[in-house]
Structure formats: structure tokens, C-alpha cells
All heavy atoms as an XYZ file, in Angstrom:
817
protein
N      -7.767    -22.387     -6.489
C      -7.823    -20.967     -6.671
C      -8.994    -20.634     -7.592
O      -9.170    -21.235     -8.638
C      -6.508    -20.454     -7.265
C      -6.585    -18.995     -7.598
S      -5.042    -18.103     -7.709
C      -4.335    -18.579     -9.206
N      -9.803    -19.691     -7.205
C     -10.944    -19.243     -7.979
C     -10.470    -18.335     -9.100
O      -9.699    -17.416     -8.875
C     -11.917    -18.495     -7.057
C     -13.219    -18.169     -7.754
O     -13.582    -18.909     -8.686
O     -13.864    -17.181     -7.356
N     -10.909    -18.608    -10.305
C     -10.486    -17.792    -11.438
C     -11.690    -17.097    -12.028
O     -12.758    -17.678    -12.156
C      -9.806    -18.641    -12.487
C      -8.525    -19.245    -11.970
C      -7.585    -19.575    -13.098
O      -7.904    -19.410    -14.240
N      -6.412    -20.018    -12.731
N     -11.498    -15.824    -12.377
C     -12.539    -15.030    -12.984
C     -12.176    -14.810    -14.437
O     -11.043    -14.478    -14.756
C     -12.667    -13.663    -12.278
O     -12.919    -13.898    -10.893
C     -13.778    -12.841    -12.876
N     -13.143    -14.988    -15.312
C     -12.899    -14.760    -16.721
C     -13.711    -13.545    -17.159
O     -14.909    -13.468    -16.913
C     -13.316    -15.982    -17.538
C     -12.981    -15.848    -18.997
S     -13.178    -17.375    -19.912
C     -14.949    -17.465    -20.026
N     -13.035    -12.602    -17.794
C     -13.711    -11.422    -18.315
C     -14.176    -11.766    -19.719
O     -13.370    -12.138    -20.573
C     -12.770    -10.203    -18.315
C     -12.346     -9.892    -16.886
C     -13.428     -9.013    -18.976
C     -11.300     -8.815    -16.759
N     -15.486    -11.664    -19.969
C     -16.045    -12.112    -21.240
C     -16.307    -10.991    -22.229
O     -16.524    -11.246    -23.391
C     -17.362    -12.870    -20.991
O     -18.253    -12.013    -20.278
C     -17.109    -14.143    -20.216
N     -16.329     -9.768    -21.779
C     -16.514     -8.661    -22.711
C     -15.434     -7.619    -22.461
O     -14.948     -7.473    -21.344
C     -17.908     -8.051    -22.586
C     -18.247     -7.544    -21.197
C     -19.676     -7.064    -21.101
O     -20.581     -7.906    -21.215
O     -19.866     -5.862    -20.920
N     -15.032     -6.931    -23.529
C     -13.953     -5.950    -23.368
C     -14.327     -4.841    -22.385
O     -15.423     -4.308    -22.419
C     -13.774     -5.376    -24.775
C     -14.451     -6.315    -25.689
C     -15.501     -7.012    -24.890
N     -13.409     -4.543    -21.501
C     -13.586     -3.470    -20.538
C     -12.331     -2.627    -20.549
O     -11.252     -3.122    -20.824
C     -13.769     -4.028    -19.117
C     -15.079     -4.716    -18.876
C     -15.139     -5.190    -17.436
O     -14.955     -6.354    -17.186
N     -15.399     -4.285    -16.509
N     -12.474     -1.359    -20.231
C     -11.289     -0.511    -20.134
C     -10.980     -0.186    -18.685
O      -9.913      0.340    -18.388
C     -11.485      0.773    -20.940
O     -12.586      1.497    -20.436
N     -11.901     -0.493    -17.790
C     -11.660     -0.209    -16.379
C     -12.359     -1.246    -15.504
O     -13.274     -1.930    -15.940
C     -12.156      1.197    -16.029
O     -13.540      1.299    -16.268
N     -11.875     -1.321    -14.264
C     -12.412     -2.266    -13.289
C     -12.711     -1.543    -11.991
O     -11.999     -0.607    -11.614
C     -11.388     -3.365    -12.987
C     -10.921     -4.255    -14.118
C      -9.725     -5.082    -13.668
C     -12.042     -5.157    -14.563
N     -13.718     -2.011    -11.290
C     -13.968     -1.498     -9.947
C     -12.935     -2.106     -9.006
O     -12.229     -3.053     -9.363
C     -15.375     -1.894     -9.489
O     -15.444     -3.298     -9.284
N     -12.867     -1.569     -7.806
C     -11.921     -2.126     -6.831
C     -12.240     -3.587     -6.545
O     -11.335     -4.412     -6.426
C     -11.960     -1.309     -5.537
C     -10.898     -1.736     -4.553
C     -10.788     -0.808     -3.365
O     -10.565      0.401     -3.580
O     -10.923     -1.293     -2.228
N     -13.507     -3.919     -6.446
C     -13.902     -5.297     -6.171
C     -13.511     -6.235     -7.317
O     -13.036     -7.348     -7.093
C     -15.408     -5.389     -5.898
C     -15.857     -6.729     -5.378
C     -15.120     -7.174     -4.116
O     -14.853     -6.333     -3.240
O     -14.809     -8.376     -4.011
N     -13.696     -5.782     -8.571
C     -13.301     -6.602     -9.717
C     -11.790     -6.817     -9.737
O     -11.325     -7.923    -10.017
C     -13.747     -5.938    -11.019
C     -15.247     -5.956    -11.233
C     -15.677     -5.103    -12.402
O     -15.146     -3.978    -12.572
O     -16.569     -5.563    -13.156
N     -11.035     -5.774     -9.434
C      -9.585     -5.910     -9.386
C      -9.175     -6.847     -8.253
O      -8.289     -7.687     -8.418
C      -8.905     -4.546     -9.230
C      -7.379     -4.569     -9.214
C      -6.821     -5.184    -10.501
C      -6.830     -3.168     -9.011
N      -9.836     -6.727     -7.114
C      -9.549     -7.612     -5.966
C      -9.741     -9.069     -6.381
O      -8.920     -9.932     -6.071
C     -10.462     -7.254     -4.801
C     -10.265     -8.100     -3.560
C     -11.290     -7.776     -2.484
N     -11.282     -6.395     -2.084
C     -10.574     -5.886     -1.070
N      -9.807     -6.683     -0.356
N     -10.631     -4.611     -0.778
N     -10.818     -9.344     -7.101
C     -11.134    -10.718     -7.499
C     -10.165    -11.261     -8.539
O      -9.870    -12.459     -8.531
C     -12.559    -10.787     -8.055
C     -13.631    -10.573     -7.026
C     -15.019    -10.458     -7.638
O     -15.166    -10.668     -8.861
O     -15.966    -10.142     -6.894
N      -9.670    -10.422     -9.428
C      -8.823    -10.890    -10.520
C      -7.327    -10.767    -10.238
O      -6.519    -11.293    -10.998
C      -9.132    -10.121    -11.826
O      -8.927     -8.724    -11.609
C     -10.546    -10.384    -12.291
N      -6.954    -10.103     -9.151
C      -5.543     -9.816     -8.878
C      -4.719    -11.037     -8.496
O      -3.506    -11.044     -8.689
C      -5.422     -8.776     -7.763
O      -5.803     -9.338     -6.520
N      -5.347    -12.035     -7.910
C      -4.613    -13.191     -7.424
C      -4.024    -12.991     -6.041
O      -3.292    -13.827     -5.537
N      -4.339    -11.850     -5.418
C      -3.840    -11.546     -4.071
C      -4.895    -11.864     -3.027
O      -6.092    -11.682     -3.272
C      -3.472    -10.061     -3.973
C      -2.308     -9.602     -4.842
C      -2.264     -8.083     -4.897
C      -0.999    -10.160     -4.301
N      -4.473    -12.311     -1.845
C      -5.430    -12.514     -0.756
C      -6.100    -11.188     -0.385
O      -5.495    -10.116     -0.507
C      -4.568    -13.022      0.405
C      -3.307    -13.505     -0.220
C      -3.113    -12.700     -1.460
N      -7.341    -11.254      0.079
C      -8.101    -10.047      0.416
C      -7.373     -9.145      1.409
O      -7.344     -7.924      1.237
C      -9.480    -10.411      0.987
C     -10.434    -10.897     -0.086
O     -10.163    -10.658     -1.286
O     -11.450    -11.504      0.277
N      -6.770     -9.742      2.443
C      -6.117     -8.917      3.461
C      -4.892     -8.200      2.899
O      -4.624     -7.048      3.253
C      -5.749     -9.730      4.709
C      -4.755    -10.846      4.498
C      -5.349    -12.152      3.976
O      -6.573    -12.245      3.803
O      -4.557    -13.080      3.737
N      -4.172     -8.836      1.996
C      -3.014     -8.204      1.360
C      -3.482     -7.094      0.429
O      -2.916     -5.990      0.424
C      -2.165     -9.248      0.591
C      -1.077     -8.579     -0.223
C      -1.578    -10.262      1.562
N      -4.528     -7.363     -0.333
C      -5.077     -6.351     -1.235
C      -5.512     -5.122     -0.447
O      -5.211     -3.986     -0.823
C      -6.256     -6.938     -2.020
C      -6.748     -6.051     -3.120
C      -6.218     -6.145     -4.396
C      -7.749     -5.120     -2.887
C      -6.672     -5.321     -5.421
C      -8.214     -4.291     -3.891
C      -7.665     -4.391     -5.165
N      -6.192     -5.341      0.681
C      -6.650     -4.232      1.524
C      -5.471     -3.430      2.054
O      -5.503     -2.196      2.050
C      -7.500     -4.767      2.696
O      -8.638     -5.453      2.147
C      -7.972     -3.656      3.606
N      -4.411     -4.116      2.496
C      -3.211     -3.411      2.972
C      -2.593     -2.563      1.870
O      -2.150     -1.442      2.110
C      -2.171     -4.401      3.493
C      -2.475     -4.981      4.855
C      -1.350     -5.897      5.320
O      -0.209     -5.406      5.445
O      -1.621     -7.085      5.526
N      -2.560     -3.097      0.648
C      -2.003     -2.350     -0.480
C      -2.831     -1.101     -0.783
O      -2.281     -0.046     -1.086
C      -1.909     -3.241     -1.717
C      -0.858     -4.348     -1.648
C      -1.035     -5.327     -2.801
C       0.549     -3.765     -1.636
N      -4.148     -1.231     -0.668
C      -5.025     -0.066     -0.858
C      -4.710      0.979      0.209
O      -4.560      2.165     -0.093
C      -6.516     -0.471     -0.803
C      -7.419      0.748     -0.728
C      -6.880     -1.329     -2.007
N      -4.592      0.542      1.453
C      -4.303      1.463      2.560
C      -2.938      2.127      2.413
O      -2.761      3.282      2.791
C      -4.407      0.724      3.891
C      -5.824      0.327      4.242
C      -5.921     -0.612      5.430
O      -4.872     -1.025      5.981
O      -7.063     -0.960      5.795
N      -1.973      1.410      1.844
C      -0.636      1.975      1.621
C      -0.608      2.949      0.439
O       0.345      3.697      0.277
C       0.373      0.855      1.354
C       0.818      0.020      2.536
C       1.658     -1.168      2.053
C       1.626      0.875      3.509
N      -1.643      2.907     -0.389
C      -1.680      3.761     -1.576
C      -0.959      3.156     -2.765
O      -0.719      3.837     -3.764
N      -0.611      1.875     -2.688
C       0.130      1.218     -3.762
C      -0.688      1.074     -5.035
O      -0.133      0.924     -6.120
C       0.609     -0.157     -3.299
N      -2.010      1.140     -4.915
C      -2.867      0.980     -6.088
C      -3.236      2.315     -6.723
O      -3.764      2.345     -7.831
C      -4.149      0.233     -5.711
C      -3.987     -1.085     -4.964
C      -5.333     -1.731     -4.745
C      -3.066     -2.018     -5.688
N      -2.951      3.405     -6.041
C      -3.355      4.733     -6.513
C      -2.877      5.075     -7.924
O      -3.638      5.654     -8.697
C      -2.912      5.817     -5.532
C      -3.649      5.747     -4.210
O      -4.634      4.981     -4.105
O      -3.222      6.449     -3.271
N      -1.643      4.738     -8.312
C      -1.207      5.084     -9.671
C      -2.010      4.405    -10.780
O      -1.990      4.840    -11.919
C       0.251      4.613     -9.712
C       0.684      4.585     -8.295
C      -0.542      4.201     -7.521
N      -2.726      3.347    -10.449
C      -3.505      2.606    -11.439
C      -4.973      3.035    -11.462
O      -5.752      2.524    -12.251
C      -3.430      1.100    -11.145
C      -2.024      0.594    -11.083
C      -1.368      0.491     -9.867
C      -1.344      0.255    -12.234
C      -0.056      0.039     -9.798
C      -0.030     -0.196    -12.174
C       0.606     -0.301    -10.956
N      -5.325      3.948    -10.592
C      -6.720      4.357    -10.417
C      -6.962      5.713    -11.080
O      -6.205      6.652    -10.873
C      -7.039      4.441     -8.924
C      -8.488      4.583     -8.604
C      -8.684      4.507     -7.096
C     -10.142      4.443     -6.731
N     -10.323      4.267     -5.300
N      -8.031      5.771    -11.879
C      -8.421      7.005    -12.547
C      -9.936      7.130    -12.474
O     -10.659      6.208    -12.856
C      -7.966      7.005    -14.004
C      -6.491      6.799    -14.157
N      -5.574      7.768    -13.830
C      -5.778      5.727    -14.565
C      -4.357      7.306    -14.052
N      -4.455      6.065    -14.478
N     -10.387      8.238    -11.947
C     -11.827      8.504    -11.819
C     -12.556      7.392    -11.065
O     -13.670      7.012    -11.416
C     -12.468      8.713    -13.190
C     -11.889      9.905    -13.921
O     -11.571     10.913    -13.252
O     -11.742      9.848    -15.159
N     -11.906      6.842    -10.051
C     -12.540      5.838     -9.205
C     -12.468      4.416     -9.718
O     -12.969      3.494     -9.079
N     -11.858      4.213    -10.876
C     -11.742      2.874    -11.449
C     -10.286      2.575    -11.774
O      -9.467      3.469    -11.935
C     -12.591      2.741    -12.723
C     -14.057      2.755    -12.444
C     -14.770      3.939    -12.492
C     -14.729      1.587    -12.120
C     -16.125      3.961    -12.221
C     -16.081      1.594    -11.846
C     -16.781      2.792    -11.898
N      -9.981      1.285    -11.892
C      -8.625      0.840    -12.180
C      -8.511      0.438    -13.645
O      -9.447     -0.112    -14.224
C      -8.256     -0.357    -11.296
C      -8.197      0.017     -9.845
C      -9.309     -0.104     -9.024
C      -7.027      0.517     -9.293
C      -9.258      0.262     -7.689
C      -6.960      0.883     -7.960
C      -8.090      0.754     -7.167
O      -8.039      1.130     -5.848
N      -7.337      0.693    -14.232
C      -7.069      0.292    -15.614
C      -7.096     -1.236    -15.705
O      -6.579     -1.918    -14.832
C      -5.692      0.775    -16.044
C      -5.481      2.257    -15.922
C      -4.008      2.635    -16.004
O      -3.165      1.757    -16.245
O      -3.725      3.821    -15.824
N      -7.681     -1.758    -16.764
C      -7.707     -3.204    -16.956
C      -6.288     -3.755    -17.042
O      -6.005     -4.845    -16.552
C      -8.530     -3.574    -18.216
C      -8.342     -5.024    -18.597
C      -9.998     -3.279    -17.995
N      -5.387     -2.978    -17.631
C      -3.997     -3.436    -17.760
C      -3.331     -3.661    -16.407
O      -2.322     -4.371    -16.315
C      -3.186     -2.438    -18.586
O      -3.178     -1.171    -17.968
N      -3.881     -3.084    -15.346
C      -3.286     -3.275    -14.021
C      -3.438     -4.713    -13.522
O      -2.684     -5.135    -12.643
C      -3.875     -2.288    -13.014
O      -5.256     -2.490    -12.838
N      -4.356     -5.473    -14.102
C      -4.507     -6.878    -13.708
C      -3.202     -7.625    -13.956
O      -2.764     -8.429    -13.129
C      -5.677     -7.552    -14.459
C      -5.710     -9.052    -14.207
C      -7.002     -6.919    -14.057
N      -2.543     -7.338    -15.067
C      -1.263     -7.981    -15.389
C      -0.238     -7.669    -14.302
O       0.481     -8.555    -13.840
C      -0.751     -7.503    -16.774
C       0.653     -8.018    -17.044
C      -1.708     -7.923    -17.867
N      -0.187     -6.418    -13.890
C       0.756     -5.990    -12.857
C       0.508     -6.747    -11.556
O       1.439     -7.277    -10.938
C       0.655     -4.462    -12.628
C       1.504     -4.031    -11.443
C       1.043     -3.700    -13.883
N      -0.743     -6.821    -11.136
C      -1.063     -7.446     -9.856
C      -0.909     -8.962     -9.891
O      -0.514     -9.568     -8.898
C      -2.446     -7.024     -9.378
C      -2.472     -5.559     -9.048
C      -3.087     -4.657     -9.881
C      -1.822     -5.086     -7.925
C      -3.070     -3.300     -9.596
C      -1.793     -3.737     -7.627
C      -2.421     -2.844     -8.474
N      -1.175     -9.568    -11.026
C      -0.958    -11.020    -11.122
C       0.523    -11.356    -11.055
O       0.924    -12.332    -10.421
C      -1.585    -11.563    -12.394
C      -3.094    -11.549    -12.306
C      -3.661    -12.721    -12.977
N      -5.094    -12.765    -12.726
C      -5.927    -13.424    -13.460
N      -5.490    -14.096    -14.495
N      -7.197    -13.432    -13.159
N       1.360    -10.541    -11.732
C       2.807    -10.754    -11.639
C       3.274    -10.572    -10.204
O       4.069    -11.366     -9.689
C       3.549     -9.766    -12.547
C       3.468    -10.087    -14.010
C       4.220     -9.054    -14.827
C       4.101     -9.331    -16.309
N       4.829     -8.321    -17.116
N       2.771     -9.528     -9.561
C       3.147     -9.264     -8.169
C       2.704    -10.408     -7.257
O       3.444    -10.800     -6.347
C       2.538     -7.941     -7.706
N       1.528    -10.950     -7.492
C       1.029    -12.064     -6.672
C       1.932    -13.284     -6.825
O       2.245    -13.960     -5.836
C      -0.409    -12.406     -7.062
N       2.379    -13.556     -8.057
C       3.284    -14.697     -8.265
C       4.617    -14.476     -7.553
O       5.154    -15.393     -6.927
C       3.503    -14.930     -9.764
C       2.305    -15.576    -10.442
C       2.649    -16.100    -11.828
N       3.189    -15.097    -12.729
C       2.460    -14.291    -13.511
N       1.142    -14.375    -13.482
N       3.034    -13.437    -14.317
N       5.140    -13.255     -7.637
C       6.397    -12.952     -6.947
C       6.237    -13.052     -5.433
O       7.123    -13.544     -4.730
C       6.895    -11.565     -7.335
C       7.444    -11.447     -8.752
C       7.661     -9.991     -9.115
C       8.720    -12.245     -8.896
N       5.100    -12.575     -4.937
C       4.827    -12.654     -3.488
C       4.860    -14.104     -3.031
O       5.467    -14.428     -2.010
C       3.470    -12.026     -3.176
C       3.077    -12.144     -1.723
C       1.650    -11.629     -1.504
N       1.262    -11.883     -0.141
C       0.703    -13.032      0.271
N       0.464    -14.009     -0.577
N       0.385    -13.196      1.541
N       4.195    -14.968     -3.796
C       4.153    -16.386     -3.428
C       5.520    -17.044     -3.536
O       5.896    -17.841     -2.685
C       3.141    -17.126     -4.294
C       1.722    -16.726     -3.981
O       1.422    -16.267     -2.882
N       0.838    -16.864     -4.953
N       6.263    -16.705     -4.569
C       7.576    -17.333     -4.787
C       8.599    -16.931     -3.743
O       9.436    -17.738     -3.330
C       8.116    -16.962     -6.170
O       7.305    -17.501     -7.177
N       8.550    -15.654     -3.322
C       9.585    -15.140     -2.430
C       9.067    -14.753     -1.044
O       9.783    -14.128     -0.275
C      10.270    -13.933     -3.082
C      10.964    -14.281     -4.373
C      10.422    -13.898     -5.586
C      12.137    -15.014     -4.367
C      11.052    -14.220     -6.776
C      12.773    -15.342     -5.547
C      12.227    -14.950     -6.760
N       7.818    -15.096     -0.719
C       7.215    -14.775      0.572
C       7.425    -13.304      0.941
O       7.910    -12.976      2.026
C       7.748    -15.676      1.690
C       7.237    -17.094      1.643
C       8.107    -18.001      0.805
O       9.329    -17.910      0.834
N       7.483    -18.876      0.048
N       7.066    -12.412      0.019
C       7.263    -10.976      0.232
C       6.262    -10.415      1.224
O       5.092    -10.806      1.227
C       7.111    -10.224     -1.098
C       8.101    -10.584     -2.203
C       7.719     -9.878     -3.499
C       9.510    -10.219     -1.784
N       6.712     -9.479      2.063
C       5.779     -8.772      2.934
C       5.066     -7.699      2.105
O       5.427     -7.438      0.957
C       6.497     -8.174      4.147
C       7.531     -7.120      3.788
O       7.381     -6.440      2.752
O       8.494     -6.955      4.552
N       4.070     -7.076      2.681
C       3.235     -6.139      1.934
C       3.998     -4.900      1.482
O       3.788     -4.408      0.373
C       2.005     -5.731      2.778
O       1.341     -6.920      3.202
C       1.027     -4.913      1.955
N       4.904     -4.384      2.300
C       5.683     -3.218      1.892
C       6.579     -3.536      0.698
O       6.696     -2.729     -0.227
C       6.531     -2.688      3.054
C       5.673     -2.034      4.112
O       4.717     -1.326      3.811
N       6.002     -2.273      5.366
N       7.201     -4.692      0.713
C       8.029     -5.109     -0.423
C       7.169     -5.299     -1.663
O       7.559     -4.931     -2.776
C       8.764     -6.414     -0.102
O       9.609     -6.242      1.007
N       5.995     -5.867     -1.468
C       5.070     -6.084     -2.569
C       4.628     -4.749     -3.180
O       4.543     -4.623     -4.402
C       3.857     -6.882     -2.094
C       2.882     -7.327     -3.161
C       3.560     -8.230     -4.178
C       1.715     -8.054     -2.505
N       4.405     -3.753     -2.344
C       4.020     -2.426     -2.843
C       5.118     -1.847     -3.732
O       4.837     -1.261     -4.778
C       3.729     -1.486     -1.674
N       6.361     -2.034     -3.333
C       7.488     -1.557     -4.130
C       7.572     -2.315     -5.456
O       7.783     -1.716     -6.515
C       8.780     -1.714     -3.334
C      10.039     -1.117     -3.942
C       9.886      0.387     -4.139
C      11.224     -1.404     -3.043
N       7.388     -3.616     -5.405
C       7.399     -4.442     -6.619
C       6.297     -3.992     -7.567
O       6.517     -3.872     -8.780
C       7.222     -5.940     -6.256
C       8.420     -6.467     -5.484
C       6.920     -6.773     -7.482
C       9.686     -6.589     -6.282
N       5.111     -3.735     -7.041
C       3.990     -3.272     -7.869
C       4.349     -1.964     -8.554
O       4.077     -1.777     -9.747
C       2.713     -3.144     -7.028
C       2.174     -4.534     -6.695
C       1.652     -2.306     -7.740
C       1.073     -4.554     -5.677
N       4.983     -1.072     -7.820
C       5.396      0.202     -8.406
C       6.327     -0.028     -9.598
O       6.124      0.526    -10.679
C       6.085      1.073     -7.352
C       6.763      2.267     -7.930
N       6.067      3.383     -8.347
C       8.068      2.501     -8.194
C       6.923      4.259     -8.844
N       8.137      3.749     -8.745
N       7.347     -0.862     -9.414
C       8.322     -1.084    -10.474
C       7.739     -1.863    -11.652
O       8.066     -1.581    -12.806
C       9.577     -1.763     -9.933
C      10.422     -0.832     -9.115
C      10.773     -1.159     -7.815
C      10.846      0.382     -9.628
C      11.551     -0.296     -7.056
C      11.625      1.255     -8.873
C      11.974      0.921     -7.586
N       6.899     -2.828    -11.391
C       6.256     -3.551    -12.489
C       5.363     -2.586    -13.276
O       5.343     -2.613    -14.508
C       5.437     -4.760    -11.979
C       6.366     -5.829    -11.392
C       4.609     -5.358    -13.111
C       5.628     -6.965    -10.708
N       4.628     -1.737    -12.568
C       3.775     -0.750    -13.228
C       4.573      0.196    -14.105
O       4.185      0.505    -15.237
N       5.711      0.666    -13.596
C       6.586      1.548    -14.376
C       7.098      0.829    -15.623
O       7.144      1.409    -16.709
C       7.775      2.007    -13.524
C       7.397      2.976    -12.430
C       7.029      4.347    -12.971
O       7.738      4.853    -13.852
O       6.017      4.893    -12.498
N       7.483     -0.423    -15.477
C       7.986     -1.206    -16.599
C       6.911     -1.385    -17.669
O       7.172     -1.212    -18.864
C       8.483     -2.585    -16.113
O       9.487     -2.386    -15.122
C       9.039     -3.416    -17.247
N       5.702     -1.720    -17.244
C       4.602     -1.895    -18.198
C       4.296     -0.587    -18.914
O       4.036     -0.579    -20.124
C       3.347     -2.426    -17.490
C       3.479     -3.837    -16.957
C       3.696     -4.877    -18.038
O       3.095     -4.755    -19.133
O       4.473     -5.813    -17.791
N       4.344      0.528    -18.202
C       4.107      1.834    -18.813
C       5.175      2.156    -19.857
O       4.870      2.634    -20.950
C       4.052      2.917    -17.739
C       3.621      4.251    -18.300
O       2.650      4.291    -19.089
O       4.265      5.273    -17.955
N       6.425      1.880    -19.540
C       7.512      2.103    -20.502
C       7.341      1.230    -21.739
O       7.582      1.682    -22.865
C       8.864      1.848    -19.850
C       9.310      2.896    -18.838
C      10.569      2.428    -18.112
C       9.558      4.230    -19.518
N       6.911     -0.008    -21.563
C       6.651     -0.891    -22.711
C       5.577     -0.315    -23.616
O       5.706     -0.342    -24.843
C       6.236     -2.274    -22.236
C       7.353     -3.112    -21.756
C       6.876     -4.506    -21.419
N       7.988     -5.276    -20.910
C       7.875     -6.281    -20.097
N       6.686     -6.669    -19.679
N       8.934     -6.937    -19.673
N       4.498      0.194    -23.019
C       3.421      0.800    -23.820
C       3.938      2.014    -24.580
O       3.598      2.213    -25.749
C       2.235      1.182    -22.931
C       1.360      0.013    -22.539
C       0.067      0.466    -21.889
N       0.260      1.129    -20.623
C       0.373      0.518    -19.452
N       0.301     -0.798    -19.398
N       0.543      1.197    -18.343
N       4.747      2.828    -23.939
C       5.295      4.017    -24.599
C       6.204      3.636    -25.758
O       6.142      4.249    -26.832
C       6.056      4.880    -23.598
C       5.170      5.584    -22.600
C       5.977      6.405    -21.605
O       6.991      6.972    -21.962
N       5.518      6.454    -20.372
N       7.044      2.641    -25.574
C       7.938      2.193    -26.644
C       7.132      1.657    -27.821
O       7.420      1.976    -28.985
C       8.934      1.140    -26.112
C       9.945      1.812    -25.175
C       9.645      0.422    -27.262
C      10.797      0.843    -24.386
N       6.114      0.854    -27.547
C       5.263      0.336    -28.628
C       4.598      1.469    -29.392
O       4.511      1.437    -30.618
C       4.205     -0.618    -28.062
C       4.755     -1.963    -27.686
C       3.664     -2.855    -27.141
C       4.228     -4.189    -26.709
N       3.193     -5.064    -26.153
N       4.122      2.484    -28.666
C       3.472      3.627    -29.312
C       4.461      4.384    -30.199
O       4.141      4.760    -31.318
C       2.867      4.564    -28.274
C       2.027      5.673    -28.908
C       1.462      6.647    -27.907
N       2.558      7.425    -27.343
C       2.863      7.511    -26.058
N       2.134      6.893    -25.165
N       3.873      8.236    -25.632
N       5.678      4.548    -29.716
C       6.708      5.233    -30.507
C       6.993      4.448    -31.786
O       7.072      5.020    -32.870
C       7.992      5.439    -29.673
C       7.737      6.499    -28.598
C       9.159      5.837    -30.571
C       8.835      6.593    -27.549
N       7.137      3.137    -31.680
C       7.399      2.314    -32.857
C       6.243      2.347    -33.843
O       6.451      2.322    -35.052
C       7.714      0.872    -32.453
C       9.172      0.656    -32.168
C       9.642      0.688    -30.859
C      10.083      0.445    -33.197
C      10.991      0.507    -30.590
C      11.432      0.264    -32.935
C      11.874      0.295    -31.627
O      13.207      0.120    -31.376
N       5.012      2.402    -33.332
C       3.845      2.449    -34.225
C       3.709      3.778    -34.942
O       3.259      3.831    -36.075
C       2.565      2.184    -33.438
C       2.270      0.735    -33.163
C       0.832      0.532    -32.707
N       0.333      1.530    -31.787
C       0.377      1.449    -30.459
N       0.905      0.392    -29.878
N      -0.116      2.409    -29.699
N       4.065      4.863    -34.260
C       3.794      6.191    -34.805
C       4.985      6.851    -35.482
O       4.800      7.813    -36.224
C       3.278      7.132    -33.690
O       4.275      7.227    -32.668
C       1.978      6.620    -33.112
N       6.188      6.360    -35.264
C       7.364      6.995    -35.844
C       7.716      6.311    -37.169
O       8.041      5.134    -37.205
C       8.542      6.889    -34.875
C       9.705      7.735    -35.293
O       9.983      7.888    -36.472
N      10.395      8.294    -34.313
N       7.676      7.070    -38.275
C       7.953      6.466    -39.587
C       9.386      5.947    -39.730
O       9.643      5.087    -40.586
C       7.688      7.598    -40.580
C       7.652      8.841    -39.778
C       7.357      8.467    -38.358
N      10.307      6.391    -38.924
C      11.677      5.912    -39.009
C      11.818      4.439    -38.600
O      12.777      3.774    -38.950
C      12.597      6.760    -38.137
C      12.749      8.226    -38.566
C      13.587      8.982    -37.536
C      13.390      8.309    -39.936
N      10.852      3.935    -37.838
C      10.910      2.553    -37.352
C      10.088      1.592    -38.196
O       9.924      0.443    -37.845
C      10.445      2.474    -35.895
C      11.348      3.227    -34.957
C      10.867      4.297    -34.228
C      12.675      2.862    -34.818
C      11.693      5.005    -33.364
C      13.505      3.542    -33.950
C      13.020      4.625    -33.216
N       9.590      2.058    -39.316
C       8.744      1.187    -40.154
C       9.546      0.500    -41.211
O      10.504      0.830    -41.712
C       7.625      1.997    -40.803
C       6.641      2.431    -39.762
C       5.527      3.165    -40.373
N       4.705      3.686    -39.265
C       3.694      4.449    -39.437
N       3.318      4.785    -40.623
N       3.006      4.868    -38.410
């Protein structure tokens, strides 16, 4: 498996960069784009760097359970929601003086 290492901090990725780092086969990635499964992670034509975590987890689940693309799209949605909730909880703990 070809691995890409990001050497400088980035806040966004192009579709091609996400395709390369996602761990998903090109044809599956293309199907997910066509289904709109990647749209929630896209802002101003670029993808959030944090979405790499979501897609790598989804790729591992796909391989482990031989998921079809529609199931994978649903998994991506739920993993994305979970990651977003984690970020919100961390922000609340950082900013709320009651949790210090």
C-alpha cells in the first residue's frame, strides 16, 4: 500500500490529495463523490484535513466487513458526526470554567 506523508501543516486538502491519503480504492472514492458522501467535509472546494481520519477509519471498516459503497457512505456519515461531536465536547471543556 502506498503511503503519503504530509510534511507541513495544512488545514485543507484537494480532492486528489484526499483520494491519495484516504486509503480507499480510486473507484470507491469516485463512487462516494458521486453519491455526495464527501460533501459534508468539503468547504470552498477543499476538504478538511480532519476528514482523512474519517476516511481511513471507513477504509479499514470496508476492508474488514467487505462493505458496499452505499453502506460505506452511511458509515462515513456516522464517523463524521462522531468526530464532530468529539471536537465540540473538547471545545466545551476547554472554554467552560466549570470543567477546569
